[in-house]
C-alpha positions as a Markdown table, in Angstrom:
| # | Residue | x | y | z |
|---|---|---|---|---|
| 1 | Met | 0.0 | 0.0 | 0.0 |
| 2 | Ile | 1.4 | 3.4 | -1.0 |
| 3 | Pro | -0.2 | 5.8 | 1.5 |
| 4 | Asp | -2.7 | 8.3 | 0.1 |
| 5 | Ser | -1.4 | 7.9 | -3.5 |
| 6 | Thr | -4.8 | 7.8 | -5.1 |
| 7 | Pro | -6.0 | 11.2 | -6.4 |
| 8 | Glu | -9.1 | 12.7 | -4.8 |
| 9 | Thr | -11.9 | 14.0 | -7.0 |
| 10 | Ser | -15.1 | 15.9 | -6.2 |
| 11 | His | -16.8 | 12.4 | -6.2 |
| 12 | Gly | -14.3 | 10.8 | -3.9 |
| 13 | Gln | -11.3 | 8.5 | -4.4 |
| 14 | Arg | -10.2 | 4.9 | -4.4 |
| 15 | Ser | -9.0 | 3.7 | -1.1 |
| 16 | Pro | -5.2 | 3.8 | -0.8 |
| 17 | Ser | -5.4 | 0.1 | 0.3 |
| 18 | Ala | -7.0 | -1.0 | -3.0 |
| 19 | Val | -4.8 | -3.1 | -5.3 |
| 20 | Arg | -3.5 | -1.2 | -8.3 |
| 21 | Thr | -6.0 | -2.7 | -10.8 |
| 22 | Ala | -9.2 | -2.3 | -8.7 |
| 23 | Glu | -11.7 | 0.5 | -8.7 |
| 24 | His | -13.0 | -0.4 | -5.3 |
| 25 | Pro | -13.3 | 0.2 | -2.4 |
| 26 | Trp | -14.4 | 3.6 | -3.4 |
| 27 | Ile | -14.5 | 6.4 | -0.8 |
| 28 | His | -17.2 | 9.0 | -1.5 |
| 29 | Ala | -16.9 | 12.6 | -0.6 |
| 30 | Asp | -18.9 | 12.1 | 2.6 |
| 31 | Arg | -16.6 | 9.1 | 3.4 |
| 32 | Ala | -19.3 | 6.5 | 2.7 |
| 33 | Val | -17.5 | 3.5 | 1.1 |
| 34 | Thr | -18.7 | 1.4 | -1.8 |
| 35 | Phe | -17.4 | -2.2 | -2.0 |
| 36 | Ser | -17.8 | -4.4 | -5.1 |
| 37 | Val | -17.0 | -8.0 | -5.7 |
| 38 | Ser | -17.8 | -10.6 | -8.4 |
| 39 | Ala | -19.3 | -13.8 | -7.0 |
| 40 | Pro | -21.7 | -15.2 | -9.7 |
| 41 | Thr | -22.4 | -18.4 | -7.9 |
| 42 | Ala | -22.8 | -17.0 | -4.4 |
| 43 | His | -26.2 | -16.8 | -2.6 |
| 44 | Thr | -25.1 | -14.2 | 0.0 |
| 45 | Val | -22.2 | -11.9 | 0.4 |
| 46 | Glu | -21.6 | -9.9 | 3.5 |
| 47 | Leu | -18.9 | -7.5 | 4.9 |
| 48 | Gln | -17.6 | -8.3 | 8.4 |
| 49 | Pro | -15.6 | -5.6 | 10.0 |
| 50 | Gly | -12.9 | -6.6 | 12.5 |
| 51 | Gly | -13.8 | -5.6 | 16.1 |
| 52 | His | -17.0 | -4.5 | 17.6 |
| 53 | Glu | -15.8 | -1.0 | 18.1 |
| 54 | Ser | -14.6 | -0.6 | 14.5 |
| 55 | Gly | -15.3 | 2.7 | 12.8 |
| 56 | Leu | -16.3 | 0.7 | 9.8 |
| 57 | Ala | -20.1 | 0.2 | 10.3 |
| 58 | Ala | -19.5 | 0.0 | 14.1 |
| 59 | Gly | -18.4 | -3.6 | 13.7 |
| 60 | Arg | -21.8 | -4.8 | 12.3 |
| 61 | Thr | -22.1 | -7.3 | 9.5 |
| 62 | Leu | -23.5 | -5.6 | 6.4 |
| 63 | Pro | -25.2 | -7.4 | 3.4 |
| 64 | Phe | -24.2 | -6.8 | -0.2 |
| 65 | Thr | -26.8 | -6.5 | -3.0 |
| 66 | Arg | -26.6 | -8.7 | -6.0 |
| 67 | Gly | -26.5 | -7.0 | -9.4 |
| 68 | Glu | -26.1 | -8.0 | -13.0 |
| 69 | Asn | -23.5 | -10.7 | -14.0 |
| 70 | Gly | -23.1 | -11.8 | -10.4 |
| 71 | Thr | -21.5 | -8.5 | -9.2 |
| 72 | Trp | -22.3 | -7.7 | -5.6 |
| 73 | Thr | -22.1 | -4.2 | -4.2 |
| 74 | Leu | -22.4 | -2.5 | -0.8 |
| 75 | Thr | -22.3 | 1.2 | 0.2 |
| 76 | Thr | -21.7 | 1.8 | 3.9 |
| 77 | Pro | -22.6 | 4.7 | 6.1 |
| 78 | Pro | -19.9 | 7.4 | 6.4 |
| 79 | Val | -16.7 | 5.9 | 7.9 |
| 80 | Arg | -14.4 | 7.9 | 10.1 |
| 81 | Pro | -10.8 | 8.2 | 8.9 |
| 82 | Gly | -8.4 | 5.4 | 9.8 |
| 83 | Phe | -7.4 | 1.9 | 9.0 |
| 84 | Tyr | -9.8 | -1.0 | 9.4 |
| 85 | Tyr | -9.5 | -4.8 | 9.1 |
| 86 | Tyr | -12.4 | -6.5 | 7.4 |
| 87 | Trp | -13.3 | -9.6 | 5.4 |
| 88 | Leu | -16.1 | -10.9 | 3.3 |
| 89 | Leu | -18.5 | -13.7 | 4.1 |
| 90 | Val | -19.4 | -15.5 | 0.9 |
| 91 | Asp | -22.2 | -17.9 | 1.7 |
| 92 | Gly | -21.0 | -17.6 | 5.3 |
| 93 | Val | -17.4 | -18.5 | 4.4 |
| 94 | Pro | -14.8 | -15.9 | 5.4 |
| 95 | Thr | -12.7 | -14.8 | 2.5 |
| 96 | Asn | -10.5 | -11.8 | 1.7 |
| 97 | Asp | -11.6 | -9.0 | -0.7 |
| 98 | Pro | -9.6 | -9.5 | -3.9 |
| 99 | Asn | -9.8 | -5.7 | -4.5 |
| 100 | Thr | -7.6 | -4.8 | -1.5 |
| 101 | Glu | -4.1 | -5.5 | -0.2 |
| 102 | Thr | -3.9 | -7.9 | 2.7 |
| 103 | Phe | -2.6 | -7.0 | 6.2 |
| 104 | Phe | -1.6 | -9.4 | 8.9 |
| 105 | Gly | -4.2 | -9.1 | 11.7 |
| 106 | Tyr | -6.4 | -11.4 | 13.6 |
| 107 | Gly | -3.7 | -14.0 | 13.3 |
| 108 | Arg | -3.9 | -14.2 | 9.5 |
| 109 | Pro | -3.7 | -12.1 | 6.3 |
| 110 | Thr | -6.9 | -10.1 | 6.1 |
| 111 | Ser | -8.3 | -7.3 | 4.0 |
| 112 | Gly | -7.8 | -3.7 | 5.1 |
| 113 | Leu | -9.5 | -0.4 | 4.4 |
| 114 | Glu | -7.6 | 2.9 | 4.7 |
| 115 | Val | -9.8 | 6.0 | 4.8 |
| 116 | Pro | -7.7 | 9.1 | 4.5 |
| 117 | Asp | -8.1 | 12.0 | 6.9 |
| 118 | Pro | -8.3 | 15.3 | 5.1 |
| 119 | Asp | -7.6 | 17.2 | 8.3 |
| 120 | Thr | -4.2 | 15.8 | 9.2 |
| 121 | Asp | -1.1 | 14.6 | 7.5 |
| 122 | Phe | 1.2 | 13.6 | 10.4 |
| 123 | His | 1.2 | 9.9 | 9.3 |
| 124 | Asp | 1.2 | 10.6 | 5.5 |
| 125 | Leu | 4.0 | 10.1 | 3.0 |
| 126 | Leu | 5.2 | 13.6 | 2.6 |
| 127 | Asp | 8.0 | 15.2 | 0.6 |
| 128 | Val | 10.6 | 15.1 | 3.4 |
| 129 | Pro | 13.8 | 13.0 | 3.9 |
| 130 | His | 12.9 | 9.4 | 4.7 |
| 131 | Gly | 14.5 | 6.8 | 6.8 |
| 132 | Glu | 14.7 | 3.1 | 5.9 |
| 133 | Val | 12.9 | 0.1 | 7.2 |
| 134 | Arg | 15.4 | -2.8 | 7.2 |
| 135 | Thr | 14.8 | -6.5 | 7.7 |
| 136 | Arg | 17.0 | -8.3 | 10.2 |
| 137 | Trp | 17.0 | -12.1 | 10.6 |
| 138 | Phe | 18.6 | -13.5 | 13.7 |
| 139 | Arg | 18.9 | -16.8 | 15.5 |
| 140 | Ala | 17.3 | -16.5 | 18.9 |
| 141 | Ala | 18.7 | -18.7 | 21.7 |
| 142 | Thr | 15.6 | -18.1 | 23.8 |
| 143 | Thr | 13.2 | -19.7 | 21.3 |
| 144 | Gly | 15.6 | -21.9 | 19.4 |
| 145 | Thr | 14.3 | -20.4 | 16.1 |
| 146 | Trp | 15.2 | -18.0 | 13.4 |
| 147 | Arg | 13.3 | -14.8 | 13.9 |
| 148 | Arg | 12.8 | -11.6 | 12.0 |
| 149 | Cys | 12.6 | -8.0 | 13.2 |
| 150 | Leu | 12.2 | -4.8 | 11.3 |
| 151 | Val | 14.5 | -1.9 | 12.0 |
| 152 | Tyr | 13.8 | 1.7 | 11.1 |
| 153 | Thr | 16.9 | 3.8 | 10.7 |
| 154 | Pro | 16.3 | 7.6 | 10.5 |
| 155 | Pro | 17.1 | 9.8 | 7.6 |
| 156 | Gly | 20.8 | 10.3 | 7.2 |
| 157 | Tyr | 21.8 | 7.2 | 9.1 |
| 158 | Asp | 24.2 | 6.1 | 6.3 |
| 159 | Asp | 25.6 | 9.5 | 5.8 |
| 160 | Asp | 27.4 | 10.0 | 9.1 |
| 161 | Pro | 29.2 | 6.8 | 10.2 |
| 162 | Gly | 30.3 | 8.4 | 13.4 |
| 163 | Arg | 26.8 | 9.3 | 14.7 |
| 164 | Arg | 25.0 | 7.0 | 17.2 |
| 165 | Tyr | 21.3 | 6.9 | 17.9 |
| 166 | Pro | 18.9 | 6.1 | 20.8 |
| 167 | Val | 16.6 | 3.1 | 20.2 |
| 168 | Leu | 12.9 | 2.7 | 20.6 |
| 169 | Tyr | 11.7 | -1.0 | 20.8 |
| 170 | Leu | 8.1 | -0.9 | 19.5 |
| 171 | Gln | 5.7 | -3.8 | 19.8 |
| 172 | His | 2.5 | -4.7 | 17.9 |
| 173 | Gly | -0.8 | -6.0 | 19.4 |
| 174 | Ala | -2.5 | -9.4 | 19.6 |
| 175 | Gly | -3.0 | -11.2 | 16.2 |
| 176 | Glu | -0.5 | -9.0 | 14.5 |
| 177 | Asp | 3.3 | -9.2 | 13.9 |
| 178 | Glu | 6.4 | -7.2 | 13.4 |
| 179 | Arg | 5.1 | -5.6 | 10.2 |
| 180 | Gly | 2.1 | -4.0 | 11.8 |
| 181 | Trp | 3.7 | -0.8 | 13.0 |
| 182 | Thr | 5.0 | 0.2 | 9.5 |
| 183 | Thr | 2.4 | -1.4 | 7.2 |
| 184 | Gln | -0.7 | -0.5 | 9.2 |
| 185 | Gly | 0.7 | 2.0 | 11.7 |
| 186 | Arg | 2.9 | 4.1 | 9.4 |
| 187 | Ala | 5.4 | 4.5 | 12.2 |
| 188 | Asn | 8.2 | 5.3 | 9.7 |
| 189 | Phe | 6.3 | 8.1 | 8.1 |
| 190 | Ile | 5.3 | 9.5 | 11.5 |
| 191 | Leu | 8.9 | 9.6 | 12.6 |
| 192 | Asp | 10.2 | 11.0 | 9.2 |
| 193 | Asn | 7.7 | 13.9 | 9.5 |
| 194 | Leu | 8.5 | 14.6 | 13.2 |
| 195 | Ile | 12.3 | 14.4 | 12.6 |
| 196 | Asp | 12.1 | 16.7 | 9.6 |
| 197 | Arg | 10.4 | 19.4 | 11.7 |
| 198 | Gly | 12.9 | 19.0 | 14.5 |
| 199 | Glu | 10.1 | 17.7 | 16.8 |
| 200 | Ala | 11.6 | 14.3 | 17.6 |
| 201 | Glu | 15.1 | 13.0 | 18.2 |
| 202 | Pro | 16.4 | 10.9 | 15.3 |
| 203 | Met | 16.1 | 7.4 | 16.6 |
| 204 | Ile | 16.4 | 3.8 | 15.6 |
| 205 | Val | 13.1 | 1.8 | 16.0 |
| 206 | Val | 13.1 | -2.0 | 16.4 |
| 207 | Met | 9.9 | -3.9 | 15.8 |
| 208 | Asn | 9.9 | -7.5 | 16.9 |
| 209 | Asn | 7.3 | -10.3 | 16.7 |
| 210 | Gly | 5.8 | -10.5 | 20.2 |
| 211 | Tyr | 4.9 | -14.1 | 19.9 |
| 212 | Thr | 7.7 | -15.8 | 21.8 |
| 213 | Leu | 7.6 | -19.3 | 23.2 |
| 214 | Glu | 10.3 | -21.5 | 24.6 |
| 215 | Pro | 11.4 | -24.5 | 22.3 |
| 216 | Gly | 8.7 | -27.1 | 22.1 |
| 217 | Ala | 5.9 | -25.0 | 23.6 |
| 218 | Val | 2.4 | -25.1 | 22.0 |
| 219 | Pro | 1.1 | -21.7 | 20.9 |
| 220 | Ala | -2.2 | -20.3 | 22.1 |
| 221 | Glu | -4.9 | -19.2 | 19.7 |
| 222 | Pro | -4.3 | -15.7 | 18.3 |
| 223 | Gly | -6.1 | -13.1 | 20.4 |
| 224 | Ser | -6.8 | -15.4 | 23.3 |
| 225 | Ile | -6.2 | -14.5 | 26.9 |
| 226 | Pro | -3.4 | -17.1 | 27.3 |
| 227 | Glu | -1.4 | -15.1 | 25.0 |
| 228 | Leu | -1.0 | -12.6 | 27.8 |
| 229 | Ser | 0.0 | -15.2 | 30.4 |
| 230 | Glu | 3.0 | -14.7 | 32.6 |
| 231 | Arg | 4.7 | -17.3 | 30.5 |
| 232 | Leu | 4.5 | -15.3 | 27.3 |
| 233 | Leu | 5.6 | -12.1 | 29.1 |
| 234 | Thr | 8.5 | -13.9 | 30.6 |
| 235 | Val | 9.7 | -15.5 | 27.4 |
| 236 | Phe | 9.3 | -12.2 | 25.5 |
| 237 | Gly | 11.4 | -10.5 | 28.1 |
| 238 | Asp | 14.1 | -13.1 | 27.8 |
| 239 | Leu | 14.1 | -12.8 | 24.0 |
| 240 | Leu | 14.4 | -9.0 | 24.2 |
| 241 | Leu | 17.1 | -8.9 | 26.9 |
| 242 | Arg | 19.2 | -11.9 | 25.9 |
| 243 | Asp | 18.9 | -11.9 | 22.1 |
| 244 | Val | 17.5 | -8.7 | 20.6 |
| 245 | Val | 19.1 | -5.8 | 22.5 |
| 246 | Pro | 22.6 | -7.3 | 22.3 |
| 247 | Met | 22.1 | -8.0 | 18.6 |
| 248 | Ile | 20.9 | -4.5 | 17.8 |
| 249 | Asp | 23.7 | -2.9 | 19.8 |
| 250 | Ala | 26.2 | -5.0 | 18.0 |
| 251 | Thr | 24.8 | -4.4 | 14.5 |
| 252 | Tyr | 23.6 | -0.8 | 14.5 |
| 253 | Arg | 25.1 | 2.4 | 15.7 |
| 254 | Thr | 23.2 | 2.7 | 18.9 |
| 255 | Val | 23.8 | 4.6 | 22.1 |
| 256 | Pro | 24.1 | 1.4 | 24.2 |
| 257 | Asp | 22.9 | 2.6 | 27.6 |
| 258 | Arg | 19.6 | 2.5 | 29.5 |
| 259 | Arg | 18.8 | 6.2 | 29.1 |
| 260 | Ser | 18.9 | 5.8 | 25.3 |
| 261 | Arg | 16.5 | 2.9 | 25.2 |
| 262 | Ala | 12.7 | 3.0 | 25.4 |
| 263 | Leu | 10.2 | 0.1 | 25.2 |
| 264 | Ala | 6.7 | 0.7 | 23.9 |
| 265 | Gly | 3.8 | -1.4 | 22.6 |
| 266 | Leu | 0.1 | -1.4 | 21.9 |
| 267 | Ser | -2.5 | -3.6 | 23.5 |
| 268 | Met | -0.8 | -7.0 | 24.0 |
| 269 | Gly | 2.5 | -5.2 | 23.2 |
| 270 | Gly | 1.6 | -2.6 | 25.8 |
| 271 | Ala | 1.3 | -5.2 | 28.4 |
| 272 | Gln | 4.7 | -6.6 | 27.3 |
| 273 | Ala | 6.3 | -3.1 | 27.4 |
| 274 | Leu | 5.1 | -2.4 | 30.9 |
| 275 | Ser | 5.9 | -5.9 | 32.2 |
| 276 | Val | 9.4 | -6.1 | 30.7 |
| 277 | Gly | 10.3 | -2.4 | 30.7 |
| 278 | Leu | 9.4 | -1.5 | 34.3 |
| 279 | Thr | 11.0 | -4.6 | 35.7 |
| 280 | Asn | 14.3 | -4.1 | 33.8 |
| 281 | Pro | 15.2 | -0.4 | 34.6 |
| 282 | Asp | 18.9 | -1.2 | 34.0 |
| 283 | Thr | 18.0 | -1.7 | 30.3 |
| 284 | Phe | 15.1 | 0.7 | 29.7 |
| 285 | Ala | 14.7 | 4.2 | 31.2 |
| 286 | Ser | 11.5 | 5.0 | 29.3 |
| 287 | Val | 8.4 | 2.8 | 29.1 |
| 288 | Val | 5.3 | 3.5 | 27.0 |
| 289 | Gly | 1.9 | 1.6 | 27.0 |
| 290 | Leu | -0.6 | 2.3 | 24.3 |
| 291 | Ser | -4.0 | 0.8 | 25.1 |
| 292 | Ala | -2.1 | -1.6 | 27.3 |
| 293 | Ala | -3.9 | -4.8 | 28.0 |
| 294 | Val | -3.5 | -4.8 | 31.8 |
| 295 | Phe | -6.2 | -7.1 | 33.1 |
| 296 | Glu | -5.5 | -6.9 | 36.9 |
| 297 | Pro | -6.0 | -3.8 | 39.0 |
| 298 | Leu | -2.7 | -2.0 | 39.6 |
| 299 | Asp | -1.4 | -2.6 | 43.1 |
| 300 | Pro | 1.7 | -0.4 | 43.5 |
| 301 | Glu | 3.1 | -2.7 | 46.2 |
| 302 | Thr | 3.2 | -5.8 | 44.0 |
| 303 | Ala | 2.7 | -4.8 | 40.4 |
| 304 | Phe | 5.6 | -5.3 | 38.1 |
| 305 | Gly | 7.7 | -6.9 | 40.8 |
| 306 | Gly | 7.0 | -4.1 | 43.2 |
| 307 | Val | 8.9 | -1.4 | 41.3 |
| 308 | Leu | 6.2 | 1.2 | 42.0 |
| 309 | Ala | 6.3 | 0.7 | 45.8 |
| 310 | Asp | 9.2 | 3.3 | 46.3 |
| 311 | Ala | 8.0 | 6.3 | 44.3 |
| 312 | Asp | 11.2 | 8.3 | 44.9 |
| 313 | Ala | 13.5 | 5.6 | 43.6 |
| 314 | Phe | 11.2 | 4.9 | 40.6 |
| 315 | Asn | 11.0 | 8.6 | 39.7 |
| 316 | Ala | 14.8 | 9.0 | 40.0 |
| 317 | Arg | 15.6 | 6.2 | 37.6 |
| 318 | Thr | 12.7 | 6.5 | 35.1 |
| 319 | Arg | 13.0 | 9.0 | 32.3 |
| 320 | Leu | 9.5 | 8.6 | 31.0 |
| 321 | Leu | 6.4 | 6.6 | 31.9 |
| 322 | Trp | 3.7 | 7.4 | 29.3 |
| 323 | Leu | 0.3 | 5.8 | 28.8 |
| 324 | Ser | -2.5 | 6.3 | 26.3 |
| 325 | Ala | -5.9 | 5.1 | 25.0 |
| 326 | Gly | -8.6 | 6.2 | 22.7 |
| 327 | Thr | -11.8 | 7.8 | 24.1 |
| 328 | Gly | -13.8 | 5.4 | 22.0 |
| 329 | Glu | -12.3 | 2.2 | 23.5 |
| 330 | Gln | -14.3 | 2.0 | 26.7 |
| 331 | Trp | -12.5 | -0.8 | 28.5 |
| 332 | Phe | -9.0 | 0.4 | 27.8 |
| 333 | Asp | -10.0 | 4.0 | 28.6 |
| 334 | Glu | -11.3 | 2.8 | 32.0 |
| 335 | Val | -8.0 | 0.9 | 32.5 |
| 336 | Leu | -6.1 | 4.1 | 31.8 |
| 337 | Thr | -8.3 | 6.1 | 34.2 |
| 338 | Ser | -7.7 | 3.5 | 36.9 |
| 339 | Met | -3.9 | 3.5 | 36.3 |
| 340 | Glu | -3.8 | 7.3 | 36.4 |
| 341 | Ser | -5.5 | 7.3 | 39.7 |
| 342 | Val | -3.2 | 4.7 | 41.3 |
| 343 | Leu | 0.0 | 6.2 | 39.9 |
| 344 | Ser | -1.0 | 9.7 | 41.0 |
| 345 | Lys | -1.9 | 8.6 | 44.5 |
| 346 | Gln | 1.4 | 6.7 | 44.7 |
| 347 | Gly | 3.4 | 9.8 | 43.6 |
| 348 | Ile | 4.7 | 8.1 | 40.4 |
| 349 | His | 5.6 | 10.6 | 37.7 |
| 350 | His | 3.8 | 9.7 | 34.5 |
| 351 | Arg | 2.1 | 11.3 | 31.5 |
| 352 | Thr | -1.0 | 10.3 | 29.6 |
| 353 | Tyr | -2.8 | 11.0 | 26.4 |
| 354 | Arg | -6.2 | 10.2 | 25.0 |
| 355 | Ser | -6.9 | 10.1 | 21.3 |
| 356 | Pro | -10.3 | 11.8 | 20.8 |
| 357 | Gly | -13.1 | 9.7 | 19.3 |
| 358 | Thr | -10.9 | 6.7 | 18.3 |
| 359 | Ala | -11.3 | 3.1 | 19.5 |
| 360 | His | -9.1 | 0.1 | 19.7 |
| 361 | Glu | -7.6 | 0.7 | 16.3 |
| 362 | Trp | -4.6 | 2.0 | 14.5 |
| 363 | Gln | -5.8 | 5.6 | 14.4 |
| 364 | Thr | -5.4 | 5.6 | 18.2 |
| 365 | Trp | -1.9 | 4.2 | 18.1 |
| 366 | Arg | -0.8 | 6.4 | 15.2 |
| 367 | Ala | -1.8 | 9.4 | 17.2 |
| 368 | Ser | -0.3 | 8.0 | 20.3 |
| 369 | Leu | 3.1 | 7.5 | 18.7 |
| 370 | Tyr | 2.9 | 11.0 | 17.2 |
| 371 | Asn | 2.4 | 12.5 | 20.6 |
| 372 | Val | 4.9 | 10.4 | 22.6 |
| 373 | Ala | 7.8 | 10.4 | 20.1 |
| 374 | Pro | 8.7 | 14.1 | 20.7 |
| 375 | Leu | 9.1 | 13.2 | 24.5 |
| 376 | Leu | 11.5 | 10.3 | 24.0 |
| 377 | Phe | 15.2 | 10.8 | 24.8 |
| 378 | Arg | 14.6 | 14.4 | 25.8 |
| 379 | Asp | 14.7 | 15.7 | 29.4 |
C-alpha cells in the first residue's frame, strides 16, 4: 500500500489500500464507502468488519446487494478516517476481498481499508527526507528459532558513520506481527515527519514479533487471553534482553545505555512493554503503554515486581512513563483512568494521552506514537 497515493476528486477516491487494478473500495466525498465483488455463484455476500468498536459500520455485519452478472455491491454509512480490518462472508465462508491489499491481523492475512483523513497529515507520506525500514534475521537462543525483526533507521543514518542513535523498541498487538507498525501504523512516516520538523530526536526503531515461546511449547490461539499469560511475558522479556538488545547494539550504531532505550507497545504489546520495561530499569529508562492490556487492578506494592512501591526511587531512575488510550475504546480508557488514579496517589511521575473519538484501532496508536515520540530521549 502506497499511503494516500490515489488522487481525490469531487466524487471521492479509491482507497489507498486498494490493489492497483481495482476501482473499489471507493470512498465517496462524505466518506461512505462502496465495495464491489464478483461472485456469480454466491447466494449471499456480507462484509464483516474486525472488532465490535470498528469505525467501519460499528463492527456490524453488512449485506451486499446482487447485481447483473453476479456482481455484488455495498455502500456503507460514512466511515471515520483510519485503517480497518475486514473480510467478506461469501455464503458464510470468510474470504478476503480481492480488491484490497492484505494485512496481517487477527492471526492471518486479512483485508484492510484505509480511509484518509483530510484534516491531518502527520502519518502521511510527505516530501521530506525518509529513513529506511530494514529486515534483520537472527537466530534466537531463547526460542531456538530463526526470527525476523524490522529496524527503522532515521534519515541520514548512512551519511554519518560516526553518529550514534537512541533506540525505541516498539511492539505490535495481539493477532499482528512485526510488520504492523510500519504497514498499518505508518510509524516510519510519522517519525520521518517529526524528525524533519525537529520535533523528535532521530532514533532507531526496532519492531519484533511479540509471539515468543520456549522451544517445544504449544502456541495459544491468536487473540486469546493465554497469549498474555505470565509465561508469554517472561519469554518475550528473555528474548528481548538476551537476544534482541545485544544483537541490535552489535549491529547498528546505537547509544548502548539505558537512558537511550525505550520500550513501547500497543494492547498486548503494551502489556509486554510495561511488564518487561518496568522490571528491567537497567535496560530501559522509558516505558510506553498504548491501550495496554492490563487485566489486573494495579497494586503499587506488588505490580511489576513491586517497582512502584518506592516512588522516589522509581522517579529517580525513570526517564518517562507514558500511557494512552482512545476515548472510544471504553474498557481500555477505563483501565487508563484506573492506572492514572493509582499512579498519582502513589506519587509516580507519569504522563497520559487520550486520542479523541478513536477506538481500539490503528488511528489511536498512530496518534499516540505521534504524541509520545517528541518526548522520547529528551529531558
